[in-house]
C-alpha positions as CSV (number, residue, x, y, z in Angstrom):
1,M,0.2,0.2,0.2
2,R,1.3,3.3,-0.7
3,L,0.8,6.3,1.1
4,L,1.1,10.1,0.6
5,H,1.6,11.8,3.9
6,T,0.9,15.5,3.9
7,S,-0.2,18.2,6.5
8,D,-0.6,21.6,7.2
9,W,-1.9,23.4,4.3
10,H,-3.2,26.2,6.3
11,L,-5.3,27.3,3.3
12,G,-6.5,30.9,3.6
13,R,-3.3,32.1,4.7
14,S,-1.5,34.5,3.8
15,F,2.4,35.6,3.4
16,H,3.2,39.2,4.7
17,R,-0.3,40.8,3.2
18,E,0.7,38.0,0.2
19,N,-2.3,36.5,-1.1
20,L,-1.1,32.5,-1.3
21,L,-4.4,30.9,-2.8
22,D,-3.2,30.4,-6.2
23,A,0.0,28.9,-4.7
24,Q,-1.9,26.8,-2.7
25,A,-4.0,25.8,-5.6
26,A,-0.9,24.8,-8.0
27,F,0.4,22.9,-4.5
28,L,-3.3,21.1,-4.8
29,D,-2.8,20.2,-8.9
30,H,1.3,19.0,-8.1
31,L,-0.9,16.9,-5.4
32,V,-3.0,15.6,-7.1
33,D,-1.0,14.9,-10.3
34,T,1.8,13.0,-7.9
35,V,-1.3,10.5,-6.6
36,R,-2.2,9.7,-9.7
37,E,1.0,9.2,-11.5
38,R,2.7,7.3,-8.3
39,E,-0.8,5.1,-7.9
40,V,-1.0,6.2,-4.2
41,D,-3.6,4.4,-2.3
42,V,-4.6,6.8,0.5
43,V,-3.7,10.4,0.8
44,L,-3.1,11.6,4.7
45,V,-3.2,14.9,6.1
46,A,-1.9,15.6,9.7
47,G,-4.3,18.8,10.3
48,D,-4.2,22.2,10.0
49,L,-6.3,21.9,6.8
50,Y,-6.9,25.8,7.3
51,D,-5.6,28.5,8.7
52,R,-8.2,29.5,10.8
53,A,-10.9,27.9,12.4
54,L,-13.8,30.1,10.5
55,P,-11.7,30.2,7.0
56,P,-12.6,32.4,3.7
57,V,-15.3,30.8,1.6
58,D,-12.5,30.6,-1.3
59,A,-10.3,28.3,0.8
60,V,-13.4,26.4,1.8
61,R,-14.0,25.9,-1.9
62,L,-10.5,25.1,-2.9
63,F,-10.7,22.3,-0.1
64,D,-13.6,21.1,-1.6
65,R,-12.3,20.5,-4.7
66,A,-9.3,19.2,-3.9
67,L,-11.0,16.4,-2.1
68,G,-13.1,15.1,-4.5
69,R,-10.0,15.3,-7.1
70,I,-8.2,13.5,-5.0
71,R,-11.3,10.7,-4.6
72,D,-11.1,10.9,-8.4
73,T,-8.0,9.5,-8.6
74,G,-9.6,6.4,-7.1
75,A,-7.2,6.9,-3.7
76,R,-8.9,7.2,-0.1
77,A,-8.1,10.2,2.1
78,V,-7.6,10.6,6.0
79,L,-7.4,13.8,7.7
80,I,-7.2,15.0,11.0
81,A,-7.9,18.2,12.4
82,G,-5.6,20.6,13.7
83,N,-5.0,22.9,16.6
84,H,-5.9,25.9,13.4
85,D,-8.8,24.3,12.6
86,S,-12.5,24.2,14.6
87,M,-13.4,20.7,15.5
88,A,-16.9,21.4,15.3
89,R,-17.2,23.0,11.9
90,L,-14.8,19.9,10.6
91,S,-17.1,17.0,11.9
92,F,-20.0,18.3,10.0
93,A,-21.0,15.2,7.5
94,T,-18.2,12.8,8.9
95,D,-20.7,9.9,8.4
96,L,-21.8,10.9,4.6
97,I,-18.3,11.6,3.5
98,D,-16.9,8.6,5.1
99,A,-18.7,6.6,2.5
100,A,-17.3,8.7,-0.3
101,G,-14.0,7.2,0.7
102,V,-12.8,9.9,2.7
103,H,-12.4,10.2,6.4
104,L,-12.4,13.2,8.4
105,R,-11.4,12.9,12.1
106,S,-12.0,15.7,14.4
107,T,-13.4,14.6,17.6
108,L,-12.2,13.2,20.7
109,D,-14.9,10.3,20.5
110,G,-13.7,8.5,17.5
111,V,-10.1,8.1,18.9
112,G,-8.8,4.7,19.3
113,A,-11.5,3.9,16.5
114,P,-9.6,3.2,13.4
115,I,-10.7,3.2,9.4
116,V,-9.5,-0.2,7.7
117,I,-8.0,-0.5,4.5
118,E,-7.3,-3.6,2.9
119,D,-4.4,-4.3,0.5
120,A,-2.9,-7.9,-1.3
121,H,-1.3,-8.5,2.3
122,G,-4.6,-7.4,4.4
123,P,-5.7,-4.7,6.5
124,V,-4.0,-1.3,7.1
125,A,-5.8,0.2,10.4
126,F,-5.5,3.9,10.2
127,Y,-6.0,5.9,13.7
128,G,-6.7,9.8,13.3
129,L,-6.1,11.6,16.6
130,P,-6.6,15.6,15.9
131,Y,-4.9,18.1,17.7
132,L,-5.8,17.2,21.6
133,E,-6.3,20.7,23.8
134,P,-4.7,19.0,27.0
135,E,-7.3,20.4,29.3
136,I,-10.8,19.6,26.8
137,A,-9.1,15.8,26.0
138,R,-8.3,15.6,30.5
139,H,-12.3,16.5,31.3
140,H,-13.5,14.4,28.4
141,W,-11.8,11.5,29.2
142,G,-11.4,11.5,33.3
143,L,-8.0,11.7,33.6
144,T,-6.0,12.7,36.5
145,G,-2.5,13.9,34.6
146,R,-2.7,17.3,32.5
147,G,-0.5,18.4,29.6
148,H,0.3,17.3,26.3
149,T,1.8,13.7,27.1
150,A,-0.4,12.8,29.2
151,V,-3.8,13.2,26.7
152,L,-1.7,12.1,24.1
153,G,-0.5,9.2,26.3
154,H,-3.9,7.9,26.5
155,A,-4.9,8.3,23.2
156,M,-2.0,5.7,22.1
157,D,-3.4,3.8,24.8
158,L,-6.8,3.9,22.9
159,V,-4.9,2.8,19.8
160,R,-2.7,0.0,20.8
161,A,-5.5,-1.5,23.1
162,D,-7.7,-1.5,20.2
163,L,-4.6,-3.0,17.6
164,A,-4.5,-6.0,20.3
165,D,-7.7,-7.4,19.0
166,R,-6.4,-7.1,15.4
167,P,-3.4,-9.2,15.7
168,G,-1.1,-9.3,11.9
169,T,-2.7,-5.9,11.0
170,R,0.0,-3.0,10.3
171,S,-1.1,0.2,11.7
172,V,-0.9,4.0,10.9
173,V,-1.3,6.9,13.4
174,L,-2.1,10.7,12.3
175,S,-1.0,13.0,15.1
176,H,-1.2,16.7,15.4
177,A,1.7,17.3,18.4
178,F,5.2,19.1,18.6
179,V,7.0,15.6,19.2
180,A,10.4,16.2,21.1
181,G,13.3,16.4,19.0
182,G,11.4,18.6,16.2
183,E,12.6,21.8,14.8
184,A,10.0,24.7,15.5
185,S,9.9,27.6,13.1
186,D,8.6,31.1,13.4
187,S,5.4,30.4,11.9
188,E,3.5,27.7,14.3
189,R,1.4,28.6,17.1
190,D,2.3,28.0,20.2
191,I,0.6,25.2,21.8
192,S,2.5,25.4,25.0
193,V,1.0,24.7,28.4
194,G,2.6,25.7,31.5
195,G,5.6,25.9,29.5
196,A,5.6,22.9,27.9
197,S,4.6,21.7,24.7
198,H,6.7,18.3,23.9
199,V,5.6,14.7,23.6
200,P,8.4,11.9,23.6
201,A,8.5,10.4,20.4
202,S,8.0,7.0,22.1
203,I,4.8,7.6,22.7
204,Y,3.9,6.3,19.3
205,D,5.5,3.1,20.0
206,G,3.5,-0.1,18.2
207,V,2.8,1.4,15.2
208,D,4.4,1.2,12.0
209,Y,4.1,4.5,10.8
210,T,3.4,8.2,12.6
211,A,2.2,10.9,9.9
212,L,2.7,13.9,12.0
213,G,1.6,17.3,11.5
214,H,2.2,20.9,12.8
215,L,5.8,21.6,12.9
216,H,6.1,23.2,9.2
217,G,9.9,22.1,8.4
218,R,9.6,18.4,7.5
219,Q,11.7,16.2,9.8
220,T,12.8,12.8,10.6
221,I,12.3,11.8,14.1
222,T,12.2,8.4,13.8
223,P,12.5,5.8,10.2
224,S,8.9,5.6,11.3
225,V,7.8,9.1,13.1
226,R,8.3,11.9,10.6
227,Y,6.4,15.5,9.6
228,S,5.7,16.4,6.0
229,G,6.1,19.9,6.8
230,T,4.3,22.7,5.0
231,P,3.4,22.4,1.5
232,L,4.6,26.6,1.0
233,A,6.8,28.6,3.2
234,Y,4.9,30.5,5.9
235,S,7.6,32.9,7.5
236,F,11.1,33.7,6.7
237,S,12.8,31.3,8.9
238,E,11.7,28.6,6.5
239,E,14.4,30.5,4.0
240,H,16.3,27.3,3.5
241,H,13.4,24.5,3.8
242,R,12.2,21.7,1.0
243,K,8.6,21.9,0.7
244,G,6.9,18.6,-0.2
245,Y,5.3,15.5,1.2
246,W,6.4,12.1,2.1
247,L,5.3,9.2,0.0
248,V,4.9,5.8,2.7
249,D,5.5,2.2,0.9
250,L,3.6,-0.2,3.4
251,D,5.1,-4.1,2.9
252,A,3.9,-7.0,4.1
253,D,5.8,-6.6,7.5
254,G,4.7,-3.1,7.5
255,L,7.3,0.3,6.5
256,G,8.8,-0.5,3.6
257,G,10.4,2.8,2.3
258,V,9.8,6.5,2.3
259,E,10.6,8.9,-0.4
260,F,10.1,12.9,-0.5
261,V,8.6,14.6,-2.8
262,D,9.5,18.3,-3.7
263,A,6.6,20.4,-4.1
264,P,6.6,23.7,-6.7
265,V,7.5,26.6,-5.4
266,P,5.9,30.0,-6.5
267,R,8.5,32.7,-5.3
268,P,12.4,31.9,-3.7
269,L,12.4,33.5,-0.3
270,A,15.6,35.4,1.6
271,R,17.0,37.3,4.3
272,I,19.1,40.3,3.0
273,R,21.2,42.9,4.9
274,G,23.4,45.6,4.2
275,R,23.3,49.5,3.7
276,I,20.6,50.8,1.2
277,D,23.3,52.0,-1.4
278,D,24.9,48.7,-1.5
279,L,22.0,46.6,-2.0
280,L,20.8,48.8,-4.3
281,A,24.4,48.9,-6.9
282,D,25.7,45.9,-6.2
283,P,25.6,43.4,-8.8
284,R,25.7,40.5,-6.7
285,W,22.3,41.2,-4.8
286,E,20.3,41.3,-8.5
287,R,19.9,37.3,-8.1
288,Y,17.3,38.3,-5.2
289,A,15.5,40.3,-7.5
290,D,12.5,37.9,-8.2
291,H,13.1,36.7,-4.2
292,W,10.4,37.6,-1.3
293,L,12.8,39.3,0.5
294,Q,13.2,40.4,4.4
295,V,15.7,43.3,4.5
296,T,17.5,44.4,7.1
297,L,19.2,47.7,6.6
298,T,22.3,48.6,8.4
299,D,22.8,52.6,7.8
300,A,23.6,54.1,10.7
301,R,21.0,56.8,10.3
302,R,17.5,55.7,9.0
303,P,17.4,56.4,4.8
304,A,14.5,58.4,3.8
305,Q,11.5,56.3,2.4
306,P,13.9,53.0,2.1
307,M,10.9,50.5,1.1
308,D,10.0,52.6,-1.7
309,R,13.4,52.6,-3.0
310,L,14.2,48.9,-2.3
311,R,11.2,47.8,-4.3
312,E,12.5,49.4,-7.6
313,R,15.4,46.5,-7.5
314,F,13.9,43.9,-5.6
315,P,9.5,44.3,-6.5
316,H,8.8,41.6,-4.0
317,A,10.6,43.0,-0.8
318,L,7.7,42.4,2.1
319,V,9.7,43.4,5.0
320,L,11.8,46.0,6.2
321,E,14.0,46.2,9.5
322,F,16.5,48.2,10.9
323,A,19.7,47.1,12.7
324,P,22.5,49.7,12.3
325,E,26.1,48.8,12.0
326,G,27.5,49.4,15.7
327,G,24.3,49.2,17.4
328,A,21.4,51.0,17.5
329,P,22.4,55.0,18.5
330,A,21.3,56.0,22.1
331,T,17.3,57.0,22.6
332,R,17.3,60.5,22.7
333,P,14.2,61.9,24.8
334,V,11.9,64.5,23.1
335,A,13.1,67.2,25.9
336,A,10.9,70.0,23.5
337,P,7.7,71.3,25.0
338,V,5.0,71.1,23.0
339,A,2.1,73.2,24.2
340,G,1.8,76.5,22.4
341,R,4.5,75.1,19.8
342,A,3.7,75.4,15.7
343,E,2.3,72.2,14.3
344,R,5.2,72.0,11.9
345,A,7.8,72.6,14.7
346,V,6.6,69.3,16.6
347,I,6.1,67.3,13.1
348,G,10.0,68.7,12.7
349,D,11.2,67.2,16.2
350,F,9.5,64.2,15.7
351,V,10.9,63.3,12.4
352,E,14.4,64.6,12.5
353,W,14.3,62.6,16.3
354,A,12.9,59.2,14.5
355,R,15.3,59.7,11.7
356,G,18.5,61.6,12.7
357,L,18.4,63.9,9.9
358,P,16.0,67.1,9.6
359,A,13.1,66.6,7.3
360,T,13.7,67.4,3.5
361,P,12.7,70.8,2.2
362,E,9.9,68.6,0.0
363,E,8.6,66.8,3.2
364,R,8.5,70.0,5.0
365,A,6.4,71.3,2.2
366,L,3.8,68.5,2.3
367,V,3.7,68.6,6.5
368,D,2.5,72.3,5.4
369,T,0.0,70.9,3.3
370,A,-1.3,68.7,5.4
371,V,-1.4,71.3,8.1
372,E,-3.5,73.7,6.1
373,E,-6.0,70.7,5.4
374,V,-6.8,70.2,8.8
375,R,-6.9,73.9,9.5
376,L,-9.3,73.8,6.5
377,R,-11.4,71.1,7.8
378,E,-12.0,72.1,11.5
379,G,-12.6,75.4,10.3
380,L,-15.6,74.1,8.3
381,R,-17.1,72.3,11.3
C-alpha cells in the first residue's frame, strides 16, 4: 500500500499580505498529479487543513475541490483536525463523506476507532488523532494527568488496545503535536501548556508509521515518525526548507520505504542585509530580484523612503527591518515642550528624532500642505 503524507495546508493563509491561494491551488494540483502518477492508495493529511477556525469561502471551495479530485484518482483520504481548525465545523457530515472514501477525524469520540483499508497483504488500520487540547481532552476522558503527554498518551493507549484485538494488522497513526526532537519555525502557533509543549517520540511506539503535523519543516524524528511540513513557506525562518510530502510504502511486514517528493515553489524567499546604497548598486544582490525578501538595513541613520527605493530593484520585498552598524544609537528623549508650539515644528522635531536627520524641503512642504488642510476642515465644522 502506498501512502502520501502531507499536513499543515493552512488554506486561506497569506504571507505578509501576499495572497497565497493561487500558490496553494498549484500545490494541490501537483499533489493530485502525484497521487495519480505514483499510484497512491491513501492520502494522509495530518491537520491544520485551514489557517483559522472560520476560513474564507475561497479556501473552503479549494479544499472541497481538492478532496473531490483526490477521490477521482481512486485514492482514499484520511484527514485530522489541527490546532488551527475548528473541530466542530470539520465534524459536519463526516458519516456521509466516510461513505465516499474521505475519512475526516476531528472529534475525541472517534479516537481509537480506526479506518481499516485492505491491500494484497491484508488490513491496515488508520487511527486519526486530531489536535488534543490538553484540558478539553483531560475532562472528556476523566484523566488525572495534565498536559500534552498525558492526553496523547491516553489516546495512544486506546490505539494500542484496539490493535491488540487485530492480530496481524498493520497500523498508521495521524497526529498533530509537537514531538521532542522536532525543530520549530516562526510560523507555528504556540501550543505550550504551563511552559511545556513537547511529547516524546516513544509515545507512538507500537505502530508501523506515524504521520505528524504541526511543525512546518519536514523532519524525521525516527524512521517511522515523521513530519511532512507545510507545502509552502509561511515565514522567513523557512527560507532553507524543502517543501513537499512523503511517499510511504507499506509491505507485508509494515514500513517498507519512504521517499520525499518536492512541491512547486511559487517564489523563493531570502533574508538579506546591508546598507541601502550597497543593496541597490552592488551586482551580487541582483539574484534576489525575484525573491520574496526580508531586508535588514544596517545604515547608521535610517534612510528616507527605504521601502520605495528598495522595491525599484527588489519588487517583491515584503519586510523591512533596521539594525544600525555598531548597534542602535542611544535613544534621545523628545524633551522639547509641545504646548504652544507650531504643528510644523512639532512634526519636524519628531522626524529628526525618529530618523536622525531633519526633514527635507519636500517633506516640509508636504507637512505644510497637510497642516493647512486640517485647519481648513476644522474651520468648516
